[in-house]
C-alpha positions, 0 to 999 in steps of 0.5 A, spaced: 500 500 500 502 506 497 497 510 500 502 513 505 505 516 499 499 519 497 498 514 491 493 509 491 492 504 485 487 499 483 485 495 477 479 498 473 475 495 467 479 490 462 486 491 462 486 498 466 489 501 472 487 507 476 492 511 479 490 517 484 495 521 487 493 526 493 497 531 497 499 535 491 495 541 493 497 544 499 491 548 500 486 542 499 491 536 500 485 530 499 484 533 492 485 527 487 489 527 481 487 521 477 488 517 471 487 511 468 492 507 464 490 502 459 495 496 456 492 495 449 492 488 446 499 490 442 502 491 449 502 499 448 500 504 454 495 509 453 492 514 458 484 514 457 482 519 463 486 524 466 483 529 472 485 534 472 487 535 465 495 535 463 496 539 457 496 534 451 503 535 449 506 533 456 501 527 456 503 525 449 511 525 451 510 522 458 506 516 455 511 515 449 517 515 453 513 509 457 512 506 451 519 506 449 522 504 456 517 500 459 519 504 466 512 504 469 515 507 476 518 513 472 512 514 468 508 514 475 513 520 477 513 524 471 505 524 471 505 526 479 510 532 477 505 534 471 499 534 476 503 538 481 504 543 475 497 544 474 496 546 482 
């Protein structure tokens, strides 16, 4: 359980995982920052939902890097960083 770090994740429908960060907004620490990561049939990754929105260009770069490297932990760190820039 990573909830003490402000990260929670759970299996969603199909080949998807839902990740949710908290403690990113100092003014509202329980505010959720979430996305759903899908693993497609060809083993590539895509983000289907993202709230709050991360700029498309940023999200594309982060997901493309994940597809090239398969570095899931690095991807999660980059998503957290992108969410913190939305505060």
